[in-house]
KEFIPA-223573 format. One record per residue: chain; residue in one letter; x negated, y negated, z of N, C-alpha, C in turn; residue number from 1. Coordinates in nm, 2 decimals, decimal comma, m for minus. Atoms other than C-alpha are relative to their C-alpha. Example, Ala and Ser with C-alpha at 12.3 -4.5 7.8 and 13.67 -1.06 7.14 Angstrom:
<atoms>
{atom "A" "A" {m0,09 0,12 0,00} {m1,23 0,45 0,78} {m0,09 m0,12 0,00} 1}
{atom "A" "S" {0,09 0,11 0,00} {m1,37 0,11 0,71} {0,08 m0,11 0,08} 2}
</atoms>
This chain:
<atoms>
{atom "A" "Q" {m0,08 0,13 0,01} {0,00 m0,01 m0,01} {m0,09 m0,11 0,00} 1}
{atom "A" "V" {0,09 0,12 0,02} {m0,14 m0,34 m0,10} {0,05 m0,10 0,09} 2}
{atom "A" "Q" {m0,05 0,09 m0,08} {m0,13 m0,61 0,15} {m0,10 m0,13 m0,02} 3}
{atom "A" "L" {0,09 0,12 m0,02} {m0,26 m0,97 0,14} {0,07 m0,08 0,11} 4}
{atom "A" "V" {m0,04 0,06 m0,12} {m0,23 m1,12 0,47} {m0,05 m0,14 0,04} 5}
{atom "A" "Q" {0,05 0,13 m0,01} {m0,28 m1,51 0,50} {0,01 m0,04 0,16} 6}
{atom "A" "S" {0,01 0,07 m0,14} {m0,36 m1,71 0,81} {m0,07 m0,14 m0,01} 7}
{atom "A" "G" {0,06 0,15 0,01} {m0,45 m2,08 0,87} {0,13 m0,08 m0,05} 8}
{atom "A" "G" {m0,11 0,09 0,05} {m0,24 m2,37 0,74} {0,06 m0,08 0,13} 9}
{atom "A" "G" {m0,05 0,08 m0,10} {m0,03 m2,61 0,96} {0,02 m0,15 m0,05} 10}
{atom "A" "L" {m0,01 0,13 0,03} {0,01 m2,98 1,00} {m0,13 m0,07 0,03} 11}
{atom "A" "V" {0,12 0,08 m0,03} {m0,28 m3,22 0,96} {0,03 m0,13 m0,06} 12}
{atom "A" "H" {m0,01 0,14 0,04} {m0,33 m3,59 0,92} {m0,08 m0,01 m0,14} 13}
{atom "A" "P" {0,08 0,03 0,11} {m0,45 m3,75 0,60} {m0,15 m0,02 0,02} 14}
{atom "A" "G" {0,14 0,01 m0,03} {m0,82 m3,71 0,57} {m0,05 0,12 0,06} 15}
{atom "A" "G" {0,03 m0,11 m0,08} {m0,82 m3,40 0,78} {m0,04 0,12 m0,07} 16}
{atom "A" "S" {0,03 m0,12 0,06} {m0,92 m3,04 0,71} {0,05 0,11 0,06} 17}
{atom "A" "L" {m0,06 m0,12 m0,04} {m0,78 m2,70 0,71} {m0,08 0,10 m0,07} 18}
{atom "A" "R" {0,04 m0,12 0,05} {m0,90 m2,35 0,63} {0,10 0,11 m0,01} 19}
{atom "A" "L" {m0,08 m0,11 0,04} {m0,69 m2,08 0,47} {m0,07 0,12 m0,01} 20}
{atom "A" "S" {0,07 m0,13 0,03} {m0,79 m1,72 0,48} {0,10 0,11 m0,03} 21}
{atom "A" "C" {m0,11 m0,10 0,06} {m0,63 m1,41 0,31} {m0,09 0,12 0,00} 22}
{atom "A" "E" {0,08 m0,13 m0,01} {m0,75 m1,06 0,41} {0,08 0,10 m0,10} 23}
{atom "A" "A" {m0,07 m0,09 0,09} {m0,66 m0,79 0,14} {m0,03 0,13 0,06} 24}
{atom "A" "S" {0,02 m0,13 m0,03} {m0,62 m0,43 0,20} {0,07 0,08 m0,10} 25}
{atom "A" "G" {m0,05 m0,08 0,10} {m0,54 m0,14 m0,04} {m0,05 m0,02 m0,15} 26}
{atom "A" "I" {0,05 0,02 0,12} {m0,72 m0,27 m0,33} {m0,16 0,00 0,01} 27}
{atom "A" "P" {0,15 0,02 0,01} {m1,09 m0,26 m0,45} {m0,03 m0,13 m0,01} 28}
{atom "A" "F" {0,00 0,13 0,00} {m1,14 m0,61 m0,35} {m0,08 m0,07 m0,10} 29}
{atom "A" "S" {0,12 0,07 0,08} {m1,48 m0,69 m0,52} {0,05 m0,01 m0,15} 30}
{atom "A" "T" {m0,04 m0,01 0,15} {m1,31 m0,60 m0,86} {0,12 m0,10 m0,04} 31}
{atom "A" "Y" {m0,12 0,08 0,02} {m1,03 m0,85 m0,82} {m0,04 m0,14 m0,01} 32}
{atom "A" "T" {0,01 0,16 0,00} {m1,01 m1,23 m0,91} {0,08 m0,04 0,11} 33}
{atom "A" "M" {m0,09 0,04 m0,11} {m0,89 m1,39 m0,60} {0,01 m0,15 m0,02} 34}
{atom "A" "G" {m0,03 0,14 0,00} {m0,71 m1,72 m0,60} {0,09 m0,05 0,09} 35}
{atom "A" "W" {m0,10 0,08 m0,09} {m0,51 m1,97 m0,42} {0,09 m0,09 m0,10} 36}
{atom "A" "F" {m0,08 0,09 0,06} {m0,20 m2,13 m0,57} {0,09 m0,07 0,11} 37}
{atom "A" "R" {m0,09 0,09 m0,08} {0,06 m2,38 m0,42} {0,12 m0,03 m0,07} 38}
{atom "A" "Q" {m0,14 0,02 0,05} {0,42 m2,45 m0,46} {0,07 m0,10 0,08} 39}
{atom "A" "T" {m0,09 0,10 m0,07} {0,64 m2,75 m0,37} {0,14 0,02 m0,05} 40}
{atom "A" "P" {m0,15 m0,01 0,05} {1,03 m2,75 m0,39} {0,02 m0,04 m0,14} 41}
{atom "A" "G" {m0,04 0,04 0,13} {1,16 m2,75 m0,74} {m0,10 0,01 m0,11} 42}
{atom "A" "K" {0,11 m0,01 0,10} {0,83 m2,69 m0,90} {m0,07 0,14 m0,01} 43}
{atom "A" "Q" {0,06 m0,13 0,02} {0,64 m2,41 m1,05} {m0,12 0,03 0,10} 44}
{atom "A" "R" {0,13 m0,02 m0,07} {0,36 m2,24 m0,86} {m0,12 m0,04 m0,09} 45}
{atom "A" "E" {0,11 0,05 0,08} {0,03 m2,39 m0,96} {m0,13 0,05 0,05} 46}
{atom "A" "L" {0,14 m0,04 m0,04} {m0,33 m2,27 m0,95} {m0,08 m0,10 0,07} 47}
{atom "A" "V" {0,09 0,10 m0,07} {m0,55 m2,45 m0,70} {m0,15 0,05 m0,03} 48}
{atom "A" "A" {0,16 m0,05 0,03} {m0,88 m2,23 m0,73} {0,01 0,13 m0,01} 49}
{atom "A" "S" {0,02 m0,16 0,02} {m0,99 m1,88 m0,83} {m0,13 0,03 m0,01} 50}
{atom "A" "M" {0,13 m0,02 m0,01} {m1,29 m1,71 m0,80} {m0,03 0,17 m0,01} 51}
{atom "A" "K" {0,05 m0,15 0,00} {m1,45 m1,37 m0,93} {m0,16 m0,02 m0,02} 52}
{atom "A" "S" {0,14 0,02 0,03} {m1,79 m1,41 m1,11} {m0,01 m0,15 m0,02} 53}
{atom "A" "D" {0,00 0,14 0,00} {m1,71 m1,78 m1,17} {0,10 m0,06 0,07} 54}
{atom "A" "T" {m0,10 0,07 m0,08} {m1,50 m2,04 m0,98} {0,05 m0,11 m0,09} 55}
{atom "A" "I" {m0,08 0,11 0,07} {m1,22 m2,25 m1,13} {0,07 m0,08 0,11} 56}
{atom "A" "Y" {m0,08 0,10 m0,09} {m1,06 m2,56 m0,95} {0,10 m0,08 m0,09} 57}
{atom "A" "D" {m0,08 0,10 0,06} {m0,77 m2,76 m1,04} {m0,05 m0,14 0,02} 58}
{atom "A" "D" {0,08 0,13 m0,01} {m0,88 m3,12 m1,12} {0,04 m0,07 0,13} 59}
{atom "A" "S" {m0,04 0,09 m0,11} {m0,67 m3,25 m0,83} {m0,08 0,02 0,12} 60}
{atom "A" "V" {0,07 m0,03 m0,14} {m0,88 m3,07 m0,56} {m0,15 0,00 m0,02} 61}
{atom "A" "K" {0,14 0,00 0,01} {m1,23 m3,08 m0,71} {m0,07 m0,10 0,09} 62}
{atom "A" "G" {0,09 0,08 m0,09} {m1,49 m3,21 m0,47} {0,06 m0,01 0,14} 63}
{atom "A" "R" {m0,06 0,01 m0,12} {m1,24 m3,16 m0,19} {0,03 0,14 0,06} 64}
{atom "A" "F" {m0,02 m0,15 m0,04} {m1,16 m2,79 m0,18} {m0,11 0,11 m0,03} 65}
{atom "A" "T" {0,07 m0,10 0,03} {m1,37 m2,49 m0,17} {0,04 0,14 0,02} 66}
{atom "A" "I" {m0,04 m0,14 m0,02} {m1,29 m2,14 m0,24} {m0,13 0,09 0,02} 67}
{atom "A" "S" {0,10 m0,09 m0,02} {m1,51 m1,86 m0,11} {0,05 0,15 0,03} 68}
{atom "A" "R" {m0,04 m0,12 m0,04} {m1,50 m1,50 m0,05} {m0,10 0,09 0,06} 69}
{atom "A" "D" {0,10 m0,09 m0,07} {m1,66 m1,23 0,16} {0,04 0,14 m0,03} 70}
{atom "A" "N" {m0,05 m0,14 0,03} {m1,63 m0,88 m0,01} {m0,02 0,09 0,10} 71}
{atom "A" "A" {0,02 m0,10 m0,13} {m1,76 m0,70 0,30} {0,13 m0,01 0,09} 72}
{atom "A" "K" {m0,11 0,01 m0,10} {m1,46 m0,84 0,49} {0,14 0,01 m0,09} 73}
{atom "A" "N" {m0,13 0,01 0,07} {m1,21 m0,82 0,19} {0,07 m0,13 0,02} 74}
{atom "A" "T" {m0,07 0,11 m0,03} {m1,13 m1,18 0,25} {m0,04 m0,11 m0,09} 75}
{atom "A" "V" {0,01 0,11 0,08} {m1,09 m1,49 0,05} {0,04 m0,12 0,09} 76}
{atom "A" "Y" {m0,03 0,12 m0,07} {m1,10 m1,84 0,19} {0,02 m0,12 m0,08} 77}
{atom "A" "L" {0,00 0,13 0,07} {m0,99 m2,19 0,10} {m0,03 m0,10 0,10} 78}
{atom "A" "Q" {0,03 0,12 m0,09} {m1,16 m2,48 0,29} {0,05 m0,12 m0,09} 79}
{atom "A" "M" {m0,07 0,11 0,05} {m0,96 m2,79 0,24} {m0,05 m0,12 0,08} 80}
{atom "A" "N" {0,04 0,13 m0,08} {m1,12 m3,13 0,32} {0,07 m0,12 m0,07} 81}
{atom "A" "S" {m0,07 0,12 0,05} {m1,00 m3,48 0,27} {0,14 0,02 m0,06} 82}
{atom "A" "L" {m0,13 m0,04 0,05} {m0,66 m3,37 0,25} {0,10 m0,12 m0,01} 83}
{atom "A" "K" {m0,08 0,11 0,04} {m0,40 m3,60 0,10} {0,16 0,05 0,02} 84}
{atom "A" "P" {m0,15 m0,05 0,00} {m0,01 m3,59 0,14} {0,06 0,07 m0,12} 85}
{atom "A" "E" {m0,04 m0,08 0,13} {0,03 m3,47 m0,22} {m0,06 0,14 0,01} 86}
{atom "A" "D" {0,05 m0,13 m0,02} {m0,16 m3,15 m0,10} {0,10 0,08 0,08} 87}
{atom "A" "T" {m0,11 m0,08 m0,08} {0,16 m3,06 0,11} {0,06 0,09 m0,10} 88}
{atom "A" "A" {m0,05 m0,10 0,08} {0,29 m2,74 m0,02} {0,00 0,15 0,07} 89}
{atom "A" "V" {0,02 m0,13 m0,04} {0,33 m2,38 0,05} {m0,13 0,07 m0,09} 90}
{atom "A" "Y" {0,10 m0,06 0,06} {0,00 m2,20 m0,03} {0,01 0,15 m0,01} 91}
{atom "A" "Y" {m0,02 m0,14 0,01} {m0,02 m1,86 m0,16} {m0,13 0,08 m0,05} 92}
{atom "A" "C" {0,13 m0,06 0,04} {m0,32 m1,62 m0,19} {0,05 0,09 m0,11} 93}
{atom "A" "N" {m0,03 m0,08 0,11} {m0,33 m1,42 m0,51} {m0,12 0,10 m0,04} 94}
{atom "A" "A" {0,10 m0,09 0,06} {m0,52 m1,11 m0,64} {0,04 0,06 m0,13} 95}
{atom "A" "E" {m0,03 m0,05 0,12} {m0,54 m1,01 m0,99} {m0,12 0,07 m0,06} 96}
{atom "A" "R" {0,11 m0,08 0,07} {m0,72 m0,76 m1,21} {0,06 0,05 m0,13} 97}
{atom "A" "K" {m0,05 m0,05 0,12} {m0,67 m0,65 m1,57} {m0,09 0,13 m0,03} 98}
{atom "A" "L" {0,08 m0,13 0,02} {m0,78 m0,29 m1,64} {0,07 0,07 m0,12} 99}
{atom "A" "M" {m0,07 m0,06 0,13} {m0,73 m0,16 m2,00} {0,12 m0,10 m0,04} 100}
{atom "A" "S" {m0,13 0,09 0,02} {m0,37 m0,29 m2,07} {0,08 m0,02 0,11} 101}
{atom "A" "T" {m0,09 0,00 m0,13} {m0,25 m0,29 m1,71} {m0,05 m0,12 0,07} 102}
{atom "A" "R" {0,05 0,12 m0,08} {m0,24 m0,61 m1,52} {0,07 0,03 0,14} 103}
{atom "A" "Y" {m0,03 m0,01 m0,13} {m0,24 m0,58 m1,15} {0,01 m0,14 0,07} 104}
{atom "A" "N" {m0,01 0,14 m0,05} {m0,11 m0,88 m0,95} {0,08 0,00 0,12} 105}
{atom "A" "Y" {m0,06 m0,02 m0,14} {m0,04 m0,92 m0,58} {0,00 m0,14 0,05} 106}
{atom "A" "W" {0,00 0,13 m0,07} {0,05 m1,22 m0,36} {0,02 0,02 0,15} 107}
{atom "A" "G" {0,00 0,01 m0,14} {0,01 m1,31 0,01} {0,15 m0,07 0,02} 108}
{atom "A" "Q" {m0,14 0,05 m0,04} {0,33 m1,43 0,20} {0,03 m0,14 0,00} 109}
{atom "A" "G" {m0,01 0,16 0,01} {0,25 m1,81 0,17} {0,00 m0,04 0,14} 110}
{atom "A" "T" {0,02 0,08 m0,12} {0,17 m2,05 0,43} {0,01 m0,15 m0,02} 111}
{atom "A" "Q" {m0,01 0,14 0,02} {0,27 m2,40 0,48} {m0,11 m0,09 0,04} 112}
{atom "A" "V" {0,09 0,09 m0,03} {0,04 m2,68 0,46} {0,07 m0,14 m0,02} 113}
{atom "A" "T" {m0,06 0,14 0,00} {0,17 m3,03 0,56} {m0,11 m0,10 0,04} 114}
{atom "A" "V" {0,09 0,13 m0,01} {m0,03 m3,35 0,53} {0,07 m0,12 0,02} 115}
{atom "A" "S" {m0,07 0,12 m0,03} {0,13 m3,63 0,71} {m0,06 m0,07 0,11} 116}
{atom "A" "S" {0,02 0,09 m0,13} {0,08 m3,91 0,96} {0,10 m0,01 0,09} 117}
</atoms>
């Protein structure tokens, strides 16, 4: 059974920092692209950052957010600095792998991040 269990998140003032964690089980973690997405009400889920052999960031978070992973702990992190009110969203951890013609895609349970004074 595949599980992505998220932790972290919460309420922070503008300019503050938070770290999200996502621990995976049931998958060969190192073979997966791990990513963080976010979603606000009425909008589609959007990619924030992803990482496997290379790292991709949305332009809106470049220089403020850092994705990292510890393959020994099956965990991916998102360090969020200089947070802005527009970063407020539900953040989701994602694990994706394409093997031959099959795509494997899993999601964490989501965690609320609220940036407000």
